[in-house]
C-alpha positions, 0 to 999 in steps of 0.5 A: 500500500502507498502512504503519503506522510504528513509532515508531523508523521514523518518527523515522529516516524524518524524519531520514534516519537510516542505521539505517532499512533501505533496504527500509523507506526504499523503501516509505516513499518510494514515492509509492504508499504510504499512510503511517500514523502512530499517535497512540501514536507522538506520545504515546511521542515526547513522553513520552520527550522530556519524560523526557529520553530523546529530546532529538533529538525537541525539534522533534517534541515542539513541533510534531508535525503540522508536523514529520511534514508532509513524509511526507504521512502520515495519522493513525491514532487509537487506537480502542476496538477497538485498545485491546481488541486490545492488551489481549488480546495475548500478554504476551511483549512488554510495551512498551505503545506497541508493543502498541498499534502491534501491535494497530493493525496487526492491526485495520487489516490493515496492515504495520508498518514496524519493525526489531523481530523480536519482533513477528513472534510476533504474526503481523503483516506486518512490513516491514524 
């Protein structure tokens, strides 16, 4: 099964953080799962780290691809189709990073691993 990780799920999976649900961790750890990491998560983590909001992400900001290596994840670039879909989403959720992740989950038809219940209004499959 393909899974797109929300940025917080990616951070928590990399650090074995107890905030990652057991169910999400089981899906991420399943050898049959194909983990997708969006380019928007790299941007979000690096931008927030630069602003001092994610000091714990220093290693990620310095070597994103190297740090996510143990997840054996595939990169999901942001395409124009993703951008158009994000721009057309209902405005109830205003976070631009999440809007792109929602659009990518919709376009790619993959579940999004996220604890954010608000995402359910968009009709995507959410694993938590």
